[in-house]
C-alpha positions, 0 to 999 in steps of 0.5 A: 500500500502507498503511504498516502493512500486511503487504504493505509490511513484506514488500516492505521486507524482501525488498527489503533481502535482495535488495540485500544478496544482490546485494552479497555476490555482487559480493564473489566478483569482489573476491577478487584477488591483493591479498586473497591477499597480505593473507592471506599477510602476516597468516599469516606475521606475528609480531605481531597483526592490529589491526582499526580503524574508526569508526561501524558499521565499528567494530562490524563490526571488533569482530565480525571480531576475535572471529572471528579470535581464535576461529579461531587468528589473534591480533587486537585491536580499536582504535577509530579515534577512540581511536587518535588520542588515545592508543590507537595505543600498543597497536600494536607494530612487528610488528603489521599494521593492518586499517582498515575504512571504507566511504568511506575518507575519514572525518576520523579515518581521514585522521588515523590513517593517516599515523601508522600509515605513519610507523611502517612498519606494514603497512596493509590497507584494507577499503573500498567506494571504490577511489579513496578516501584509505584505498584509495590509502594501503593496502598491500593493499586488500580491496575491498567494492563497494556500489552502494547501501544496503538502506535506502531513503534510501541513508544507513544502513549496511546493505548496506555493513556486510553486505559488510564482515562477509562479507569479514571472514569470508572473510579469517578462514576463509582464514587458518583454512585456511592454519593447518589449524585443526581441531576439536581446535584449535577446542576449545582456544579454546572450552572453555566452549561445548558444542561445545568440551566435546564435543571434549575431555571424556572419560568419565574426567571423569565416572565417578568422580562417583558412586563405584563401585556394586557388588553380588554375585550373592547380594546381597539386594534390600534391599541392592541398593536401598540401593546404587542409592540411595546412588550416585544413578546409578539402577543398580549393577554386578554382579560375580563373586568375581573382580571381573569384570563380570557385568551391571547392575541398574537401578531400572527392572529392579526396577520391572519385576520388581515388576510381574510377581512377588508373592513377594519373599522370597529375591530377590537380584541373580541374579534381576534382573541384565541381562547384556547391559549396554552398556559404554564404555572409559576414554579414550573421548570423552564425546560417544561416551557420549551417542551410545551412550545415545541409540542404546540408550535408556538412562541409564547406561553402565558404564565399563571399563578393558579387563576391569576395572570402574571405575564408571558415567557417567550421562546427567544428568552430561552434561546438566549439563555442557552436552554434550547 
């Protein structure tokens, strides 16, 4: 095969995926009592999980820390090289250290481990070699066996880092399961993301943005248009004399009326009102409002407090907030 041929590219890619797929499969047999004990130890820890490593393992460690923090396990990253030059001071007596290394024999790891052990801090090792220095010194070993890297020369970390990432995810998800970490908890740690917003934003956060557009059944067409334009909602509610909701008038209703009627003299709200309008109660989640708008192909929802009209929520406000 030519080096730049599509066959060469596909072959190399498939070979990489097959090797890494096999490595992940091997991890299923690495989940032993040491893994269980390590998870339980971190779960009951009063401090944080300090993750360390060097090279590509350090990059994996940063990803694991991000996953742990976002799922309720306090964690921080400490580069192994920086640790032996002062950063070890960030580790507290109540913390647990997770050290990641494929070989478990790098010089920085060999210097760092005795310093950790001398302070009686629990050490979890993640390593591909059971007979390595890291594995033997660890209180708990997360075994990530790798027969060979996916890279043809068996040099560049590929399959080994994949194994580390997957083991880290398994560790984080196991802790998540013990904590009973649910969607509400997820929202607390992801308030800026669209999923987080779906889990905590309510219609209460939106219905006051455009005032409370209102007309009566006798309001003229001119005043209806002024009310709709001033609110920028593209609609207004129609109320009776007791402030009870009768229905809604949208700019679409007015356009359709114009298409069918030529005499606009005397036209008022009672000629335009749609009484079968969709409403949502205060306290409902904003994502529910999105679902109702999508199901009914509408852009506005009237917000109610039982029988009291409060205002409206518009699809554009939800789009701007990133909920949709």
